[in-house]
C-alpha positions as CSV (number, residue, x, y, z in Angstrom):
1,M,42.0,72.1,84.7
2,K,44.4,73.5,87.3
3,L,43.4,72.6,90.9
4,E,44.4,75.9,92.3
5,P,42.6,79.2,93.0
6,Y,42.6,81.6,90.1
7,W,43.0,84.6,92.4
8,L,46.3,83.2,93.9
9,S,47.6,81.9,90.6
10,T,47.3,85.3,89.0
11,A,48.3,87.5,91.9
12,P,51.8,89.0,92.6
13,A,53.9,87.1,95.0
14,F,54.2,88.3,98.6
15,D,57.5,89.8,99.4
16,A,58.5,88.4,102.8
17,S,62.0,89.7,102.7
18,A,61.2,92.2,105.5
19,A,60.3,89.4,107.9
20,S,63.3,88.7,110.2
21,D,63.6,86.2,113.0
22,L,60.7,86.1,115.4
23,P,61.1,88.7,118.1
24,A,61.1,87.6,121.8
25,Q,58.3,90.1,122.5
26,A,55.7,92.0,120.5
27,E,53.0,94.5,121.5
28,C,50.5,92.6,119.3
29,V,50.5,89.2,117.7
30,I,47.9,88.3,115.1
31,V,47.3,84.6,114.3
32,G,46.2,84.3,110.7
33,A,47.3,86.2,107.5
34,G,43.9,86.4,105.9
35,F,41.9,89.6,105.4
36,T,41.0,89.9,109.1
37,G,44.5,89.6,110.3
38,L,46.1,91.7,107.6
39,S,43.5,94.5,108.0
40,A,44.1,94.5,111.7
41,A,47.9,94.5,111.2
42,L,47.7,97.5,108.9
43,S,45.6,99.5,111.3
44,L,47.8,98.7,114.3
45,A,51.0,99.4,112.3
46,R,49.6,102.7,111.2
47,A,49.1,103.6,114.9
48,G,52.8,102.8,115.5
49,V,52.2,99.5,117.3
50,Q,54.8,96.7,117.0
51,V,52.7,93.9,115.3
52,V,53.7,90.4,114.3
53,V,51.4,88.3,112.0
54,L,51.8,84.5,112.1
55,D,50.3,82.1,109.5
56,A,50.6,78.3,109.4
57,G,50.6,78.6,105.6
58,T,50.9,81.5,103.2
59,V,49.4,85.0,103.0
60,I,45.6,84.7,102.1
61,G,46.2,81.0,101.4
62,Q,42.8,80.0,102.8
63,A,39.4,81.5,102.7
64,S,40.6,85.0,101.7
65,G,42.2,83.7,98.6
66,R,39.7,81.0,97.8
67,N,36.3,82.7,97.6
68,G,34.1,83.8,94.6
69,G,35.4,87.3,94.4
70,H,32.2,89.0,95.6
71,C,32.3,92.0,98.0
72,N,28.6,92.7,98.5
73,T,26.4,94.8,100.7
74,G,23.7,93.0,102.6
75,V,23.5,90.3,105.3
76,A,23.7,86.5,104.8
77,H,20.0,86.4,105.6
78,D,16.9,87.3,103.7
79,F,16.3,90.9,104.9
80,A,12.5,90.7,105.2
81,G,12.9,87.5,107.3
82,L,15.6,89.1,109.4
83,V,13.2,92.0,110.2
84,R,10.7,89.4,111.4
85,S,13.1,87.4,113.5
86,A,15.5,90.1,114.8
87,G,13.3,93.2,114.8
88,L,13.5,96.2,112.5
89,E,16.1,98.2,114.4
90,R,18.7,95.3,114.5
91,A,18.0,94.2,110.9
92,C,18.6,97.8,109.6
93,S,21.7,98.1,111.8
94,L,23.2,94.9,110.3
95,Q,22.3,95.9,106.8
96,R,24.0,99.3,107.3
97,F,27.1,97.7,108.8
98,Y,27.6,95.5,105.8
99,T,27.2,98.5,103.4
100,E,29.8,100.4,105.5
101,A,32.1,97.4,105.3
102,V,32.1,97.6,101.5
103,D,32.7,101.3,101.7
104,H,35.7,100.5,104.0
105,V,37.2,98.1,101.5
106,E,36.8,100.7,98.7
107,Q,38.5,103.3,100.9
108,L,41.4,101.0,101.7
109,V,41.9,100.2,98.0
110,R,42.0,103.9,97.2
111,E,44.3,104.9,100.2
112,E,46.8,102.1,99.6
113,N,46.6,102.3,95.8
114,I,45.9,98.6,95.5
115,A,45.5,97.5,91.9
116,C,42.8,94.8,92.3
117,D,40.1,95.7,89.7
118,F,37.7,97.0,92.4
119,V,34.3,98.0,90.9
120,R,30.8,98.5,92.2
121,R,28.4,97.1,89.6
122,G,25.8,95.8,92.0
123,K,24.6,92.4,93.2
124,L,21.7,90.6,91.4
125,K,19.9,87.9,93.4
126,L,18.2,85.5,91.0
127,A,15.0,83.6,91.7
128,S,15.7,79.9,90.8
129,K,12.0,79.0,91.2
130,A,8.8,81.0,90.4
131,R,7.7,80.7,94.0
132,H,10.9,82.4,95.2
133,M,9.8,85.7,93.7
134,Q,7.4,86.1,96.6
135,G,10.4,86.2,99.0
136,L,12.3,88.6,96.7
137,E,9.3,90.9,96.5
138,A,9.0,91.0,100.3
139,T,12.7,91.9,100.7
140,Y,12.4,94.5,97.9
141,V,9.5,96.2,99.8
142,A,11.3,96.0,103.1
143,L,14.6,97.4,101.8
144,R,12.9,100.3,100.0
145,R,10.9,101.1,103.0
146,Y,13.6,100.9,105.7
147,V,17.0,101.0,104.1
148,S,17.4,102.3,100.5
149,S,15.2,103.3,97.6
150,D,17.8,102.3,95.0
151,V,17.0,98.6,94.9
152,Q,15.2,97.2,91.8
153,L,13.0,94.2,91.3
154,F,12.9,92.5,87.9
155,D,10.3,90.0,86.7
156,R,11.3,87.3,84.2
157,A,10.9,89.7,81.2
158,G,12.8,92.4,83.0
159,L,15.8,90.1,83.4
160,R,16.4,90.0,79.6
161,D,18.7,93.1,79.8
162,E,20.6,91.6,82.8
163,I,21.3,87.9,82.0
164,D,20.8,85.7,78.9
165,S,19.5,82.6,80.7
166,E,16.2,80.8,81.0
167,A,17.0,79.4,84.4
168,F,15.6,82.3,86.4
169,H,12.2,83.8,87.1
170,G,13.2,87.3,88.2
171,G,15.7,89.1,90.4
172,L,16.5,91.7,93.0
173,L,19.2,94.2,92.3
174,M,21.2,95.8,95.1
175,P,23.4,98.4,93.3
176,G,26.0,98.8,96.1
177,G,27.5,95.4,95.6
178,A,31.2,95.2,94.5
179,Q,33.8,92.8,93.2
180,M,37.5,92.7,93.0
181,H,40.5,90.4,92.3
182,M,40.9,88.8,95.7
183,G,44.5,87.8,95.2
184,R,45.7,91.2,94.2
185,F,43.7,92.9,97.0
186,G,45.1,90.5,99.6
187,M,48.7,90.8,98.5
188,G,48.3,94.6,98.3
189,L,46.9,94.6,101.8
190,A,49.8,92.5,103.1
191,Q,52.4,94.7,101.5
192,A,50.7,97.8,102.8
193,A,50.9,96.4,106.4
194,V,54.6,95.6,105.8
195,R,55.2,99.2,104.6
196,Q,53.8,100.5,107.8
197,G,56.1,98.3,109.9
198,A,54.2,95.1,110.5
199,C,56.1,91.8,110.3
200,V,54.3,88.9,108.5
201,H,55.7,85.4,109.0
202,E,54.4,82.7,106.7
203,Q,54.9,78.9,107.4
204,T,54.8,79.6,111.1
205,P,52.0,77.6,112.8
206,V,51.1,78.5,116.3
207,T,51.4,75.4,118.5
208,G,50.5,76.8,122.0
209,L,48.9,79.7,123.8
210,E,49.8,80.3,127.5
211,R,48.0,83.1,129.3
212,L,50.3,85.2,131.5
213,E,48.1,87.9,132.9
214,G,45.2,90.0,131.5
215,T,45.7,90.0,127.7
216,R,49.3,89.0,127.8
217,Y,50.1,85.6,126.3
218,R,53.1,83.5,125.5
219,V,52.6,82.4,121.9
220,R,54.5,79.2,121.0
221,T,55.2,78.5,117.3
222,S,57.2,76.1,115.2
223,R,59.9,78.7,115.0
224,G,60.1,80.0,118.5
225,T,58.1,81.7,121.3
226,I,56.9,85.3,121.5
227,E,55.5,87.1,124.5
228,A,52.6,89.3,123.3
229,G,50.8,92.1,125.0
230,R,47.7,91.3,123.0
231,V,46.7,88.5,120.7
232,L,44.1,88.5,117.9
233,L,42.9,85.1,116.6
234,A,42.0,85.6,113.0
235,T,42.2,81.9,112.1
236,G,38.8,81.4,110.4
237,C,37.8,77.7,110.7
238,S,41.2,76.3,111.3
239,N,41.0,72.9,113.0
240,V,44.7,72.7,113.5
241,G,46.3,74.4,116.5
242,P,45.4,75.4,120.1
243,F,42.0,76.9,119.2
244,A,39.6,74.4,120.7
245,W,37.2,77.1,122.0
246,L,36.7,78.5,118.5
247,Q,36.7,75.0,116.9
248,R,33.6,74.0,119.0
249,R,31.7,77.0,117.6
250,I,32.8,77.2,114.0
251,V,31.6,74.6,111.4
252,P,33.8,74.4,108.3
253,V,31.7,74.0,105.1
254,G,33.2,73.4,101.8
255,S,32.5,75.7,98.9
256,F,33.9,75.1,95.4
257,I,34.6,77.2,92.4
258,V,35.5,76.8,88.7
259,V,36.8,79.4,86.3
260,T,36.5,79.2,82.5
261,E,39.0,80.0,79.8
262,P,38.8,83.7,78.6
263,L,35.5,84.3,76.7
264,A,35.2,86.6,73.8
265,P,33.9,90.1,74.8
266,A,30.9,89.6,72.6
267,V,30.0,86.4,74.5
268,I,30.1,88.2,77.8
269,D,28.2,91.2,76.4
270,S,25.4,88.7,75.4
271,L,25.4,86.6,78.6
272,L,26.0,89.2,81.3
273,P,26.0,92.6,79.8
274,Q,26.0,94.4,83.2
275,R,28.9,92.3,84.6
276,R,27.5,92.3,88.1
277,T,27.9,89.7,90.9
278,Y,25.1,87.1,90.9
279,V,23.7,84.7,93.5
280,T,20.8,82.3,93.3
281,T,18.0,81.7,95.8
282,L,18.5,78.0,96.3
283,N,20.0,76.8,99.5
284,I,22.5,74.8,97.5
285,G,22.7,77.4,94.8
286,N,25.4,79.2,92.9
287,Y,27.2,82.4,92.7
288,F,29.0,83.8,89.7
289,R,30.7,86.8,88.1
290,T,33.1,87.7,85.3
291,T,36.7,88.8,85.6
292,E,38.5,91.7,84.0
293,D,40.3,89.2,81.7
294,G,37.0,87.9,80.4
295,R,36.5,84.6,82.4
296,L,33.4,83.4,84.2
297,V,33.8,82.5,87.8
298,F,31.1,80.0,88.9
299,G,30.9,78.6,92.4
300,G,28.6,76.9,94.9
301,R,28.1,74.2,97.5
302,A,28.6,71.5,94.8
303,R,29.0,68.8,97.5
304,F,28.7,68.9,101.3
305,A,32.3,67.8,101.7
306,L,35.6,69.4,102.8
307,S,38.2,70.6,100.3
308,N,40.9,68.3,99.0
309,P,42.2,67.5,95.5
310,L,39.9,64.6,94.9
311,S,36.9,66.4,96.4
312,D,37.7,69.6,94.4
313,R,37.9,67.7,91.1
314,K,34.5,65.9,91.8
315,S,33.0,69.2,92.7
316,G,34.4,70.9,89.7
317,H,32.6,68.5,87.4
318,I,29.3,69.1,89.2
319,L,29.8,72.9,88.8
320,E,30.7,72.5,85.2
321,A,27.4,70.7,84.6
322,G,25.6,73.4,86.6
323,L,27.3,76.2,84.6
324,Q,26.0,74.6,81.4
325,R,22.5,74.3,82.7
326,V,22.5,78.0,83.5
327,F,24.3,79.0,80.2
328,P,23.9,76.2,77.6
329,Q,25.5,78.6,75.2
330,L,28.8,77.8,76.9
331,A,28.8,74.0,76.1
332,G,32.3,73.0,75.2
333,T,33.9,75.9,77.0
334,R,37.1,74.8,78.7
335,I,37.4,75.0,82.5
336,E,40.9,76.2,83.4
337,Y,40.8,76.5,87.2
338,C,39.0,74.5,89.9
339,W,39.4,74.8,93.7
340,G,37.7,74.5,97.0
341,G,37.8,76.3,100.3
342,L,36.2,76.3,103.7
343,V,33.5,78.7,104.9
344,D,33.6,79.4,108.6
345,M,29.9,79.0,109.4
346,T,28.1,79.7,112.7
347,V,24.8,78.2,113.6
348,D,22.9,81.4,113.0
349,R,25.2,82.7,110.2
350,F,26.2,85.8,112.2
351,P,29.9,86.6,112.7
352,R,31.3,86.7,116.2
353,A,34.0,89.1,117.6
354,G,35.2,90.0,121.0
355,L,37.4,89.1,123.9
356,H,37.5,85.6,125.5
357,E,39.9,84.7,128.3
358,G,42.2,87.6,127.3
359,L,42.2,86.6,123.6
360,Y,40.7,88.9,120.9
361,F,38.9,87.1,118.1
362,S,36.8,87.8,115.0
363,T,35.4,85.0,112.9
364,G,32.3,83.2,111.6
365,Y,31.6,85.3,108.5
366,S,29.5,82.5,107.1
367,G,30.1,83.1,103.4
368,H,29.9,86.9,103.5
369,G,33.4,87.5,104.7
370,T,35.3,89.5,102.1
371,Q,34.0,92.9,103.2
372,M,33.2,92.0,106.8
373,S,36.7,90.5,107.5
374,V,38.4,93.6,106.3
375,R,36.1,95.9,108.3
376,M,36.3,93.7,111.5
377,G,40.1,93.6,111.3
378,Q,40.1,97.4,111.6
379,V,37.5,97.3,114.3
380,M,39.4,94.8,116.4
381,A,42.6,96.8,116.0
382,E,40.8,99.8,117.4
383,Q,39.6,97.7,120.4
384,M,43.1,96.4,120.9
385,L,44.3,100.0,121.0
386,G,41.8,100.7,123.8
387,R,39.7,103.0,121.5
388,P,35.9,102.9,121.3
389,A,34.9,100.7,118.3
390,Q,31.4,99.5,117.9
391,H,30.3,96.4,116.1
392,P,27.0,94.5,116.1
393,W,28.2,91.0,116.8
394,Q,27.4,89.2,120.0
395,G,30.2,88.6,122.5
396,A,31.8,85.4,123.7
397,D,29.4,85.1,126.6
398,Q,26.5,84.8,124.2
399,W,28.1,82.2,121.9
400,P,27.4,78.6,123.0
401,A,29.3,75.7,121.5
402,V,27.6,73.6,118.9
403,P,26.1,70.6,120.8
404,G,27.9,67.3,120.2
405,Y,30.6,69.0,118.1
406,S,34.3,69.3,118.7
407,G,35.7,70.5,115.3
408,T,35.0,67.5,113.0
409,P,31.8,68.2,111.0
410,W,30.4,64.6,111.1
411,F,26.9,65.9,110.3
412,L,27.6,67.6,107.0
413,P,26.2,64.8,104.8
414,M,22.9,65.0,106.7
415,A,22.9,68.8,106.5
416,G,23.4,68.4,102.7
417,L,20.5,66.0,102.4
418,Y,18.3,68.4,104.4
419,Y,19.0,71.4,102.2
420,R,18.6,69.4,99.0
421,M,15.2,68.3,100.1
422,K,14.3,72.0,100.9
423,D,15.5,73.0,97.4
424,L,13.5,70.2,95.9
425,F,10.1,70.9,97.6
426,F,10.3,74.6,98.5
């Protein structure tokens, strides 16, 4: 199997020919060429702002090009539980913001004519244990009462028209969920920003940030220095570079994915006739979907480890076994792609965005970043332009560092053991 992301391997190459030498000055500098940075760059460039995007690697080379291909409505939390913990008003506000984020992605795809197989077929959350149905039922009731009447709840018998697997006891369908080819979307977003006048520089790591006054910064890179009127950090969970403040607040957690060889259409029609996005209720669960060329993308927290070639291969074998437990019909199916990536987790699994010491930032999407990163890139661009732009995430002054943590997640094995025990007994 190829140890590379399917999305990047099957996406068009980014045309960097428009990027010249680094300018000495820029109105806005964005650090990170993932979905957040590219979305912000597109919005700023549309407004006529001189914007430079810097990335230590390549366009969408990290989380934006290494995820499971889901673009779903709904928060990272159980909605009924969120109502209890955060209150009804805030829970509904967050739920609506995620739905609007998917709408925003769909609008961008349409406006920029990005060929990325964007479709809204819904998200189905699958109960891995019979006792998990109680939680899905509570969420179903809360969503219908406070948010939307279009959700559906299936018992085990009702799942037969949705998925041909004996591994699940029911499911909750949220019809607004979407999916797309992440590589094609990301490259399309990058080229759209370039068409509007943004300059995107790959292989240009930021090595230093020196505050001059207000939001003005001197940005040092491996290729020179830029003085910027405003700087947006869209670095995700990067532990390389002068981003210590973020590094003490973001925990990188590995997530791993395998992709099968193309399956016969009749096989997919039998296994997943609705071709939705699917997630399971276990803490160390799985997420999966099909692709437009007939493959099955199957991912999860196979191991509580960071991504590297050895770790990815080990995780790939674990996921292959998990895939065959869910779909024993696929025994003998060849795995063609396997990769890992890092999820930028916060302690409470809520994103963070704002202004800290003159630096704009948006990060911490906690595994639900496809739609939120695109939406928040646009929101942060509005803020950098001095325009009113509301978002529900707490500011820097309410975001304490993780105690005893400085960027190296030494506690991941213990966290993995804790969640495995929860999945075993609850």
